[in-house]
C-alpha positions in Angstrom: 12.5 -15.7 11.7 11.6 -12.4 10.3 11.8 -12.1 6.1 13.9 -8.4 6.1 12.6 -7.0 2.6 15.2 -5.4 0.9 14.5 -1.1 0.1 13.1 -0.6 -3.4 14.5 2.4 -5.4 13.2 4.6 -8.4 14.5 7.8 -10.3 11.8 10.2 -11.1 11.5 10.4 -15.1 8.4 12.3 -15.6 6.3 14.6 -12.7 3.7 16.5 -14.6 1.7 18.7 -11.9 3.6 16.9 -9.3 6.3 20.0 -7.8 7.2 18.3 -5.4 8.7 15.1 -7.3 12.7 16.3 -9.0 13.9 14.8 -12.5 16.1 12.5 -12.1 16.5 11.8 -8.9 16.0 8.5 -6.7 13.4 8.0 -4.9 12.7 5.6 -1.6 9.5 3.2 -2.5 7.3 2.5 0.3 5.7 -0.6 0.5 2.2 -0.2 -0.1 0.8 -3.4 -1.8 -3.1 -1.9 -2.6 -1.3 1.3 -4.0 0.8 -1.3 -6.7 -2.2 -3.2 -7.6 -4.0 0.1 -8.2 -0.3 0.9 -10.5 1.0 3.7 -7.7 4.1 3.9 -6.3 4.0 5.2 -2.3 7.1 7.0 -1.7 8.4 10.5 0.6 8.9 13.3 -1.7 10.5 17.1 -1.4 7.6 18.1 1.1 8.8 15.0 3.5 5.5 13.4 3.6 4.4 10.2 2.2 2.2 10.3 -1.3 0.9 7.8 -4.4 2.3 8.9 -7.6 1.9 6.9 -11.1 4.1 4.4 -11.2 4.9 5.7 -14.9 6.5 8.7 -13.4 9.6 6.0 -12.3 12.1 3.8 -13.3 13.3 0.8 -10.9 16.9 0.7 -9.8 18.9 -1.6 -8.2 21.9 0.0 -6.1 24.9 -1.2 -4.3 24.4 -1.6 -0.8 27.1 1.0 -0.8 24.6 3.8 -2.4 21.5 2.3 -0.6 23.3 2.6 3.4 24.1 6.5 1.4 20.7 7.4 0.5 19.3 6.1 3.6 21.2 7.5 5.9 20.8 10.9 4.2 17.0 10.6 4.4 17.0 9.7 8.3 
């Protein structure tokens, strides 16, 4: 049986030198164990590409299933 991991989301609270991040916007965190060990999060930014950003730029948030579905559907 496959283990389906719940999507993770984070709120951008800092964006110094990152023109492709919007403050107070919720982003989906993409799985990247190596990046996490280094203190970074991987996510798709406003450019449409996935990049690594400092973990300190974000606050982890828990969203309802309905909110998760809405975010995931809008970025597909």
